N, C-alpha and C positions, 0 to 999 in steps of 0.2 A: 261402391267396396263390395264384396261379392263374400257371402260365408262359406268357407273351403278349409278352415282347420279347427284342430281340435279347440274348446273351450280354455284351455291351460296354454295353448299357444296365443290365442287372441290377447289373455290375460298377460303373459310375459311381453309383449307386444308393448302393450298397455303401461308394464311397470318400467322397461326400459328406457322409453321416451320420457315416463315422469321422470325416472330418476335421472337421465340424459342433462334435462331443463333443471331440476333441483341442483343439482351439482352444479352447473353452469352461472345458477343464482346465487348460489353461496361463494363459489369465488369472485364474483363482482363484488359482493360485502367485504371477502377480503383484501380487494385489489383499493377499495375503497379505502381500507382501514391500514393500508401500506404495507399489508402484510405479504402480498404477491410480489416477487422480484422478476423483473422485467414485463413483455406484454401480457394482455389477455386476448382471447379470440373466442367469439363467441359463434354457436353454430342455431342460436334461436329461430325457428321456423324451419328448420331442417333436419330436426331430431328424426324423423320417420326414414329419412334416408340411411344415415348410420346405423339403425336400429334394424332397420329392416332388409337391409342388405348383408350383414353380421350375421344375423339370426337364421341366415339361409346356408350358411357355412356349418361343414361338421367337424369336432374337437381337432382331428387330426390335420386340417387343413390350417395356411398360413394367410395371415392378411399384414398390410402395410398402412395405416391410417396417416391422415393429413394431420394438422394441428386442431382442425374444428370437428373432427370423428373420435370425440370423446365417446357417443354412444358406442360406437363400435369395440371401444374397449372394456367399454365395460361388459356388453352382450359377450365378450370374448373371456370375462372373467379377471378383469383387473377392479381391484378394491379402490373405490372414493378415496382411501386414505394416501393410495400413490399419487392418485391424481394431484392432491392438496397437496403435497410434502413436496412433488415435483415442481409445482407454482411455485411453491414457497423457498427451493434451495434448500430444503433441508438435508439433514445426515444421512436420515432413514429412505430417502426418498428413491427411487430405481437407480438413478444414476450418483446419488451419495452428495447432490449438491453440485454437480458439477456442470450441468446443465438445465433448462427449464423448460415451460410449457409441456407438450406431448411426447417430447425429444426421447423418448426412451423404448426400449423394446423387450419381450421375455423370449429369446430363440427357444429356453430348454424345456419350457412347460407349455405357456400359451400358443406357443408360436406365431410372436407379434417381432413385425419389423422397425425399427425405429423411424420416424418421418426424417424426409429429406427436405432440408430447406429450400434446394434448388429444385421450382416444382417441374415434375416429368420424370425426375432421375429415378423414382421407383418403378417404373414401367419396366426398365431392361431389369432392374433389381429383382424383383418379383417373378419378371417371365424366367431369369434365370435358376429362381427359388424351382420354379414349377417344374424346369428341366430337369432340375435335381433329383425333384421327387419321382418324376416319371419312370428316370433312369433307373432310382434304386427300388423301382416295383411298389411305391407308396399309396401310388390311387389319390394322391391330394390335388385339392385346387386351391392357386393363390387368387390373391384380391386385394384390390388397393384403390384410390380416389385419386380423381382429378379434377379442377375447376375449370369454368367455360374459357378463362384467362389464361391459364395452364395448360389448354389443349392446344396453345398457338406456339408453345414453344417446341425446339427443333428434336427436343430428345423425344418429346409426346411421336413425333412421328417417325422419329429411327424406333424409339422402343416398339411404339406399336406393328412397326413393318416388321422388325425380328420376332416379336411374338408367334405373328402370323405366319413366317416363312418357316418356324418353329412348329405352329400347330400346337402351342403351350396351352396346359390348361390351366388357363387363366380368365380372371375377369376384371374388367376395368369399369369401375362406377364414375362417368363424369356428371358432375352435379352443375348444372346449368342454374347458376346464382344471379343471372340478370346482368350482375354488374362484377367486372373484374377490377376491385379495388372502386374508383371512381368512372372507370369505363365500361357505359353500356355495351352488352353483346353486337347488337348492330352496327358499331362501331369497330368493333374487332375483325367479327366473319360476314362474308354475303351469303351466308346460311342461314336457313330458318329451323334445321334440324343439325344439331352439332354429332347428331348418331350418323349422321350422312358420311361425316368422315371415314367410317369405317369401311366404305365401299372403294375408298383409295388400296385398301388391303388385303381386299377380298373377301372380310369376315361377315358374320352376323351379328346385328345391332338391333337393340329394344329401345324405343321410347316409351318412358313411364310418368307419371303424375307423383312428383317427387313428395307431395304432402298426403298420399292417399298410402299408409305403412302396410295395409293389406298387399295394395298392386304391388308396391314395390318389393315386399317380401316374395310374392309368386312369380314377379319377372326375375329375380335373384336365384330363387331357388331352380328355375328353371333354367336360366345360363349357368349355373353351377352343376347341375346334372349333365347337361349336355358338353360343358367343358371336360368335366371326369369322365366321359363316354369317349371322347378324344375327338370333340367338335370345335376346339376351343380356337384360338382367344373368342371372347364374345365381348362386346364393349356396350353397356347400357347408359343412355341420358336419361337422367331423371333433370325434371325442372320443376324450379321451385326459386326463393327467392331469399337472399339472406337480408334479415331483418334488423339488425346492426351493422354498425359500419365496419371496415376491416380489424377494427381493437377497439379499445375502450377508448382510445385517444379521437377515434374519428367517428363524427357528430353525422355522417353519410347526409348532408343537407343537400347533397348533388342527388339525391333520388327524390323523384315529385311526391307531393303528399297523396295524391293520387293512387299512385301505384302502391306504396306503403301502405295505405288503408285496403285495397283490395287484396292483399296478402295477409294481412293481419285476420282481416274477416274470413281467411281460410286456415288459419292456426289446425298444424295437424292434430296434436291433441286433442283439440275441439272437436274438430271435425270425425275424430276416431271415438272419444266418449259419444256422441252422438249415435255412432254404427254400434256401439256397444250396447249403446241402452237398446235403442230398437231392435236387435236381436238378443235381447234381455239377458245378456251376457256380464254386466255390470251393473247393479243398481247402487244408491246411494247410498246405503251402508258398505259394498263392496269397494266403493271410491274411498269413503272414510278409512278404511281398514288397511288400504294401499297408502294411501297419505301417510298415515300413522307410521305405519312399516319406513318408510323412506325418512321422514323427520326423525326417527329415533336412530333407525342406521346414520345420517349425516351427523347428526349430533354427536354420536361415538366419535365417527371417522374424524368429524374436525377438533375434537378436543384431544385424539392422539395426537394427530399432524400439528398441532400448534403443540404442544408440548415436546414435541422432536425436537433434538438440537440443532445447532448450526454445524455444517463440519468444520472441524477442529483444522486449524493452518498448516498443522504437521500434515496432516492427510493430501494436502492439494495434488501432489503429484502422482499419489497412486492409482491405478489403473487407467493412468495417462499414456505411460510409456511401456512398451514391450520387452518383456524380459527374456525371453525364450516359451518355453510350449506351453507356458500357461496361458497364453494370450488367448488363442482360440480354444473353447471346451467341445464346440462342437467337432466332431472325425466324421467323416465320410465311412460309411461302411460299403466299400468297393465290393461291386459282385463281381468285377473283373479286372488282373494287375493293372494296375496306376500304367505301366510301361503299353501295355495294348492300348489304351485308351488315350493316352497321349499323343498330340499330333507331330505329325514329322517337321523338321526344319524345310524351310523352303529351300530348295536345289537350284532354282533359278539364279543366276546371275544377274546384276544390277544393270538398267538399260543404260544409266549414262554416270560418270564420276566426274567429279573435278581434280585434276590433280593435285597434290600436295592437301587435301580437304583432309582435316583432322590431325594433322602432322603438329600444327601450334608456329608453322613459317609464318615469320613476321609479327605474330602476336604475343612475343617476348619472353620464349621460352620455348624450349622444344617439346614441353606436352602440354603447354599451356592452350585455353580453349581459344576459336578465332571470335573474333567480335566482330560481324558483318556491319552492327549499327552503325559503328563508328569508322565505318571504311572512307575516306578521302573519296571524293567525286573520281571518276576516271574520266583523261582527257578525251576531248569531244573528236568525235569520229571524223573520219574525211569523207568528202562530198561524194554521194552515189549509196553511202552505207546506210543500214536501221540505224533509227535510233528511239531511244527512249524519251520517254517524259520530258529529263534534265539534259537531252544531247548526249548520253554516253549510250556506249553498245550494250545492247542488251544483254545481261548476265555479267557483263564484266565487272561490275560491282565488286559481287561476292567473290570473284575468281582472281581479283586483284591480290587480296588478304591472302589466298590460297597458294599462290605460288607464282608472281610476278607478269613479266607478259605472256608467256606462255601457256599460261595458266589462266591467264585473260583470253585469250584465243580460244581456248580449249571451252570456257565458260558458254564464250557466244555461241559457241559450234554447238554446244551442249544442248543449249536454248532454243538455237533453232529446229533441233532435232525434236525437242519437247513439244514444239508448238506442231509441228508436222505430224504427231501422233493420234 
């Protein structure tokens, strides 16, 4: 660790890491008391990543966490009571008890986009937010996180390619946990460094020790500044280890004991405390004061959360359905007329069509949909004609429903034309 921040910045990083861990420790107690609704996901041993990266953002910047990035939420200004109530499905929670874990956001004030369960989907979403901010002249940077397993999803690659093509002011934090649930990285990817994925899209990447909060912050700060200057997107691989299982139900017995012991000895908070002490930035008295501050804060936040009511059944539909213009509070301040920036409709005609497609012929009504899946098999073709796997003419199955023998011939011909293109 290098000494390069102000004393207050060093202590802020320490406070938020300790707060991150204390919040999760308290939720484990609530979970064991059957007060948590749904699953509970730990970031034990990875607090430096969430805190260090989020701390590099400015207030106007946007982030979209995953369910383990509670530290990032706390840095952004989310109150611990909101985290508790969200996991307890209380009425005063950000989603009024309609969702659990960290699935909530704050678009108006804190610029937080809710997590998306489908891993990787936040990459194109946050690319879009970054593009919107650039269009509106806001000079913002967006950030989201992904795990090593999530980096193998299709949308990861599609989203990162899109961000690269648009040169979006976007920073992606790839948390290399070494395990995607119970699958080790070596069985997922034939790469030593997941940061190498960035090369395919012509963008820069960094590799950082995810247990060194100062290194994480410094790397993220440089990436954010570069993205803001128009050099984005940028990928950061933070190498660390998820010291607990996927969720509270997972004992993670698949992890070798030697590996777990190695990473426990490299606890990010313990490492940082030694650094702060060596630089005379934190002594026993200062540490005790921070611990007492966190303890007092969380005792009050937990009391508030536990005394919050459960949502009334009568409000079950409130906020679920859009009823008009009240659905979307955020309105874009267009700098140019909407008509000017709306892409024109394509003037190109379709390359091929199937006669009768969409007219409902043969499907029980003039406007009824065509059910391709239950179309009877076509008759076998004559000798010498191309056959599909089941012996029918290619394209004939779809075409038969669409308009009889003539359509079948048209379908076969169109399929042939498609194959030649």
